[in-house]
C-alpha distance (Angstrom), angle and dihedral (degrees) to the residues before:
residue distance angle dihedral
X1 . . .
X2 3.81 . .
X3 3.81 118.9 .
X4 3.79 101.7 -117.3
X5 3.84 118.7 -161.9
X6 3.73 137.4 -151.7
X7 3.74 125.8 -94.1
X8 3.79 136.0 9.4
X9 3.77 120.8 -42.0
X10 3.86 124.6 -154.5
X11 3.78 93.4 -140.6
X12 3.85 139.0 -10.4
X13 3.82 93.8 -89.1
X14 3.82 88.0 65.2
X15 3.88 92.2 56.3
X16 3.79 132.6 -98.9
X17 3.76 140.8 -100.7
X18 3.76 123.9 -148.5
X19 3.83 96.6 -90.1
X20 3.85 93.5 41.3
X21 3.77 89.6 55.7
X22 3.76 87.5 48.2
X23 3.79 92.7 52.9
X24 3.81 91.7 54.7
X25 3.83 93.3 45.7
X26 3.88 88.3 52.3
X27 3.76 92.7 51.1
X28 3.80 95.3 -113.7
X29 3.74 133.3 131.6
X30 3.80 111.9 -73.6
X31 3.82 104.9 -88.8
X32 3.78 141.3 129.9
X33 3.81 87.6 -133.6
X34 3.81 102.5 56.7
X35 3.77 121.4 170.2
X36 3.81 92.1 -127.8
X37 3.85 93.4 80.3
X38 3.77 132.9 54.8
X39 3.89 106.8 -96.3
X40 3.83 95.1 -124.5
X41 3.87 92.6 46.0
X42 3.73 89.3 48.0
X43 3.83 89.9 50.9
X44 3.85 89.0 50.5
X45 3.82 90.0 50.6
X46 3.80 92.2 50.2
X47 3.79 91.8 51.1
X48 3.79 94.2 45.7
X49 3.85 88.2 48.4
X50 3.87 91.8 52.2
X51 3.78 97.6 42.5
X52 3.76 96.8 45.9
X53 3.86 117.3 93.4
X54 3.78 120.0 -102.9
X55 3.81 88.6 -114.5
X56 3.74 94.9 54.7
X57 3.75 101.9 35.6
X58 3.84 96.1 86.6
X59 3.83 87.9 66.5
X60 3.75 88.6 66.3
X61 3.83 91.7 63.5
X62 3.77 92.9 78.8
X63 3.85 89.5 64.6
X64 3.81 93.3 54.9
X65 3.83 98.2 89.8
X66 3.82 90.1 52.8
X67 3.78 94.0 64.2
X68 3.85 95.3 53.1
X69 3.81 108.8 104.9
X70 3.73 91.4 6.7
X71 3.79 101.8 130.2
X72 3.83 139.8 100.5
X73 3.77 145.6 142.5
X74 3.81 99.5 -98.6
X75 3.91 103.2 128.0
X76 3.79 89.1 -147.3
X77 3.73 91.0 74.3
X78 3.79 95.2 72.0
X79 3.78 90.7 46.9
X80 3.81 92.3 48.9
X81 3.76 92.6 48.2
X82 3.78 91.4 48.9
X83 3.75 91.5 47.2
X84 3.73 92.1 49.4
X85 3.83 91.3 49.9
X86 3.84 96.5 47.0
X87 3.82 91.4 43.8
X88 3.82 92.2 53.9
X89 3.83 92.8 45.4
X90 3.79 100.5 42.3
X91 3.82 99.6 78.1
X92 3.82 95.8 47.2
X93 3.81 110.1 31.3
X94 3.83 124.4 95.6
X95 3.72 118.6 -81.6
X96 3.77 98.3 -99.4
X97 3.77 90.2 51.5
X98 3.84 90.4 48.1
X99 3.76 87.7 63.8
X100 3.80 92.5 53.9
X101 3.78 93.2 44.0
X102 3.79 92.5 50.6
X103 3.85 90.2 52.2
X104 3.84 88.9 46.6
X105 3.87 90.6 53.4
X106 3.77 91.1 51.0
X107 3.78 93.0 46.0
X108 3.84 92.2 48.8
X109 3.81 91.2 48.1
X110 3.82 90.2 49.3
X111 3.87 89.9 52.5
X112 3.79 93.8 45.0
X113 3.79 92.1 49.0
X114 3.79 90.8 50.8
X115 3.83 92.9 47.9
X116 3.84 92.5 46.3
X117 3.79 95.5 44.9
X118 3.85 93.1 -115.7
X119 3.84 125.7 141.8
X120 3.73 116.6 -85.2
X121 3.81 110.0 -97.8
X122 3.77 93.7 29.6
X123 3.89 102.3 134.7
X124 3.74 128.7 -159.9
X125 3.72 121.5 -122.2
X126 3.80 92.0 -105.4
X127 3.80 90.7 52.8
X128 3.82 95.2 47.6
X129 3.78 90.5 46.7
X130 3.86 94.3 50.9
X131 3.73 95.2 44.7
X132 3.80 93.5 46.9
X133 3.77 89.7 64.1
X134 3.83 95.1 60.4
X135 3.90 107.1 36.0
X136 3.81 94.7 168.2
X137 3.81 93.0 54.5
X138 3.82 90.1 43.2
X139 3.89 93.0 53.7
X140 3.84 89.2 48.9
X141 3.79 92.0 49.1
X142 3.83 92.5 51.4
X143 3.78 90.3 50.3
X144 3.86 92.5 45.9
X145 3.84 92.9 48.4
X146 3.77 97.8 46.3
X147 3.69 108.7 126.9
X148 3.83 94.0 2.0
X149 3.81 115.1 125.8
X150 3.77 119.9 -157.0
X151 3.83 117.5 -162.5
X152 3.81 120.0 -146.3
X153 3.79 89.5 -123.4
X154 3.78 94.5 52.1
X155 3.79 93.0 42.8
X156 3.81 90.7 50.7
X157 3.74 93.9 49.3
X158 3.86 102.1 40.7
X159 3.73 117.5 3.1
X160 3.75 100.2 45.5
X161 3.85 96.5 54.0
X162 3.87 90.5 43.3
X163 3.75 89.5 51.1
X164 3.78 94.2 51.7
X165 3.78 92.6 48.1
X166 3.88 94.2 48.2
X167 3.74 92.2 45.7
X168 3.80 96.7 51.7
X169 3.81 94.8 43.7
X170 3.86 89.8 45.3
X171 3.82 92.6 52.1
X172 3.87 91.3 47.0
X173 3.87 89.9 50.8
X174 3.82 96.2 41.1
X175 3.77 122.0 121.9
X176 3.85 93.4 -113.1
X177 3.84 126.6 123.9
X178 3.80 93.9 -114.8
X179 3.77 124.0 6.2
X180 3.81 96.0 -178.4
X181 3.87 97.2 84.2
X182 3.82 88.3 48.3
X183 3.83 90.7 53.4
X184 3.82 93.8 46.6
X185 3.85 92.1 46.5
X186 3.87 88.7 51.0
X187 3.76 92.1 53.3
X188 3.81 92.8 44.3
X189 3.85 92.2 48.4
X190 3.89 90.7 47.4
X191 3.82 89.9 52.2
X192 3.77 91.6 49.5
X193 3.81 91.2 49.9
X194 3.74 90.8 52.4
X195 3.75 92.7 48.6
X196 3.81 90.8 48.7
X197 3.80 88.6 58.4
X198 3.74 99.6 39.6
X199 3.84 101.1 33.9
X200 3.79 105.3 17.9
X201 3.80 95.4 166.9
X202 3.81 91.8 61.0
X203 3.72 98.6 59.4
X204 3.82 119.1 -162.1
X205 3.75 119.7 3.0
X206 3.76 97.9 -171.2
X207 3.81 102.3 42.8
X208 3.85 88.9 -145.0
X209 3.73 103.7 98.7
X210 3.78 110.8 148.1
X211 3.71 96.6 -147.6
X212 3.71 104.9 -86.9
X213 3.80 99.1 69.8
X214 3.81 126.7 99.9
X215 3.79 97.9 -121.9
X216 3.84 127.6 93.3
X217 3.78 108.1 -121.3
X218 3.81 93.9 -162.9
X219 3.75 93.6 79.2
X220 3.85 109.2 41.5
X221 3.78 109.6 -176.5
X222 3.84 110.2 171.9
X223 3.79 116.5 -174.7
X224 3.75 113.0 -93.2
X225 3.80 115.7 -106.3
X226 3.78 122.0 -163.8
X227 3.83 105.5 -108.7
X228 3.77 91.2 -145.3
X229 3.83 91.0 53.8
X230 3.85 90.1 49.2
X231 3.80 90.8 51.0
X232 3.76 90.3 45.5
X233 3.79 91.4 51.7
X234 3.85 89.5 51.3
X235 3.79 90.6 49.0
X236 3.79 94.6 49.2
X237 3.86 91.9 48.5
X238 3.84 90.8 50.2
X239 3.74 92.1 -112.6
X240 3.83 133.6 119.5
X241 3.77 125.1 -105.1
């Protein structure tokens, strides 16, 4: 696996982050903001890339092909990514961040219910599972959010990106023995959630769903990447295939 590195790189000779490698594999201009991936999912990938340790970051590379072509205008995508991020973070982050993550879960669930025509307050299995682990934070979040209405447009523009950022940073700084697997699982689950919305017949693309995702891990079908292009990307970034 290639040795990905933190941050933005001016060109391949300086190295590559997760999304820069994806831009090359997709045949796009070298960028950590390629058009081949949904903007919020790409933002999550950049954050996970930068907050994963140098030793563990190479394991993220196998997920790169599955974000290529994973984009669309479905407004549920942002809510699903935010819900996935907050749900992964809630059980492990510090108390003050638990409060924010619980509010984020309820907000994402509210937006999803509105977009899907479900009754307000109807929670997904992922949301119920995450909130059940922190009852104090959940009670506070329900009190805090009473009477507050979150529009899908506002959530997509402001709340969803903030939730993803707080979630990744919270997991990376959490008092757990090894946050790296949690960060990788978060990214893998978010990818599966996006594929489930955009390509429901394909099921899981990563095959690493932890049990709360929307994908079906029994039929992993990652997009094919030209091995020669993969090797060329590794060569250009000064890394080994």
